[in-house]
C-alpha positions in Angstrom: -5.9 30.4 4.3 -9.0 32.3 5.8 -10.2 32.0 9.6 -13.3 30.6 8.6 -13.2 26.7 8.1 -14.6 26.6 4.1 -16.6 23.8 3.5 -15.0 20.8 1.5 -14.5 21.4 -2.0 -13.5 19.2 -5.1 -10.7 20.3 -7.2 -8.6 18.5 -10.4 -5.7 17.1 -9.7 -2.6 19.0 -10.0 0.7 17.7 -11.8 2.4 16.7 -8.3 -0.6 15.1 -7.4 -0.4 12.5 -10.2 3.0 11.9 -9.7 2.3 11.1 -6.4 -0.7 8.9 -7.3 1.9 7.3 -9.5 4.6 6.5 -6.7 1.4 5.3 -4.9 0.6 3.0 -7.9 4.0 1.8 -8.7 4.3 1.2 -4.8 1.4 -1.2 -5.1 2.6 -3.4 -8.2 6.0 -3.9 -6.2 3.8 -4.8 -3.2 2.2 -7.4 -5.4 5.1 -8.4 -7.1 7.2 -8.9 -3.7 4.5 -11.1 -1.9 3.4 -13.4 -4.8 6.2 -13.5 -7.1 8.3 -15.9 -4.6 5.9 -18.3 -4.5 5.6 -18.5 -8.6 9.2 -18.3 -8.5 9.2 -21.3 -5.8 7.1 -23.5 -8.0 9.3 -23.4 -10.8 12.7 -24.2 -8.7 10.5 -27.1 -7.1 9.3 -28.5 -10.8 13.2 -28.9 -11.8 14.6 -29.4 -8.3 12.7 -32.3 -7.4 12.8 -34.1 -10.8 12.9 -37.9 -10.8 16.7 -38.6 -11.1 18.1 -35.3 -10.1 20.0 -35.2 -6.6 19.1 -33.2 -4.0 21.2 -32.8 -0.4 23.7 -35.3 -2.2 21.0 -38.2 -2.7 19.5 -38.8 -5.7 15.2 -38.7 -5.8 13.7 -42.1 -6.9 9.9 -42.4 -6.5 9.8 -45.9 -6.3 7.9 -46.7 -10.0 7.2 -42.8 -10.9 8.1 -42.0 -14.3 8.9 -38.2 -15.7 5.2 -38.1 -17.3 3.5 -39.5 -14.1 6.0 -36.6 -12.1 4.8 -33.9 -14.6 1.4 -35.3 -13.6 1.4 -34.7 -9.9 3.7 -31.6 -10.4 1.0 -29.6 -12.4 -1.9 -31.3 -10.2 -0.2 -29.3 -7.4 0.9 -26.2 -9.0 -2.5 -25.6 -10.9 -3.9 -26.2 -7.2 -1.8 -23.8 -5.2 -1.2 -21.6 -8.0 -4.9 -21.3 -8.3 -5.2 -20.2 -4.6 -2.4 -17.7 -4.7 -3.3 -16.2 -8.5 -7.2 -15.9 -6.5 -5.8 -13.8 -4.2 -3.1 -11.9 -6.2 -6.0 -10.9 -8.0 -8.3 -9.8 -5.7 -5.1 -7.7 -3.9 -5.0 -6.0 -7.3 -8.1 -4.7 -7.5 -8.1 -3.6 -4.0 -4.6 -2.1 -4.3 -4.0 -1.1 -7.9 -7.7 -0.7 -9.7 -8.8 2.0 -7.2 -5.2 4.3 -7.9 -6.3 3.9 -11.6 -9.6 5.1 -11.2 -8.2 8.0 -9.5 -5.9 8.9 -12.2 -8.9 9.0 -14.5 -10.8 10.7 -12.4 -8.5 13.8 -12.2 -10.2 14.9 -8.8 -9.5 15.5 -5.4 -11.1 16.8 -2.2 -10.0 20.0 -0.5 -10.7 19.6 3.4 -9.9 22.4 5.6 -9.2 21.7 9.1 -7.7 23.6 12.5 -4.4 21.8 13.4 -4.6 19.3 16.4 -1.2 17.8 16.6 0.2 14.8 18.6 3.6 13.4 19.1 3.9 9.8 19.7 6.6 9.0 22.0 6.0 5.0 21.3 6.1 5.1 17.6 7.9 8.4 17.2 5.3 9.6 14.8 4.7 13.3 13.9 0.5 13.2 13.6 -1.9 15.7 13.3 -5.9 14.7 13.9 -7.6 13.5 10.8 -10.7 16.1 10.3 -13.9 14.0 10.5 -12.2 10.6 10.8 -12.1 8.6 14.0 -8.6 7.0 15.2 -6.8 8.1 12.1 -4.3 11.0 11.8 -2.1 12.4 9.5 1.5 11.8 9.6 4.3 14.1 8.8 7.6 14.8 8.8 9.3 16.3 11.6 10.7 19.7 10.6 6.9 20.6 8.9 5.3 19.3 12.2 7.3 21.7 14.6 6.2 24.7 11.7 2.9 24.1 12.8 0.9 25.5 15.0 -1.9 24.1 17.2 -5.3 25.6 16.2 -3.9 26.9 13.0 -6.3 26.7 9.7 -4.9 23.9 7.8 -6.5 22.2 4.1 -5.7 18.3 3.5 -6.2 17.8 -0.2 -7.0 13.9 -0.6 -7.8 11.8 -3.6 -11.6 11.5 -4.0 -11.8 7.4 -4.7 -9.2 6.0 -2.3 -8.8 8.8 0.2 -5.3 9.0 -0.2 -3.4 11.6 1.3 -1.8 13.9 -1.6 -1.1 16.9 0.7 -1.7 19.1 3.5 -1.1 22.8 3.7 -1.6 26.0 5.4 -0.3 29.6 5.5 3.3 28.7 6.7 4.4 25.1 5.2 3.3 22.6 2.3 3.8 19.1 3.3 3.9 16.6 0.5 5.1 14.0 2.2 2.2 13.8 4.5 0.4 9.9 4.6 -2.7 8.2 6.6 -1.8 6.7 9.9 -3.5 4.4 12.0 -2.6 3.2 15.5 -4.5 -0.7 14.7 -2.8 -0.7 11.6 0.2 -0.3 13.2 -0.3 -2.9 16.0 -1.5 -5.5 13.4 2.2 -4.9 11.1 4.2 -5.0 13.9 2.4 -8.4 14.9 3.3 -9.9 11.8 
């Protein structure tokens, strides 16, 4: 690394960067499946569990004068209504989480951003952080062993995806950290309140 910071540059993605983006894409798919899969499975379970004539908690289900075809009609109306709402949210989340990562892999470019390391160890969340260059209230989370190897004021380089801004890697003369990720306390507060 040179002592004078250089301007941001654009470089092609390396094989490791592509693997990192693929892992992020797989993680996004898993998150979508974990979030929306149980709802659609619950619809199928309710359909078979609540049919007229079946038993639920030891009681035989009888819906007065409702026939099986009436039950099917009511169930499918409700399933289309609620399923449609959840399908809209699924499509929205797919467009926000997965499509940008696919575009990122197709563009095959990354930003190389030089910066000066400013370290911060948060005792409350037990996080080892570097201040994100050029972003307010954002940090780069790195493992503790890499955090200890970095000196305050050391010249570093951040490699981030061009479209999504995902942190791919942080490097200096002494370390190369591939487990780096973007971190924000506001995101942490939101997820801990849920």
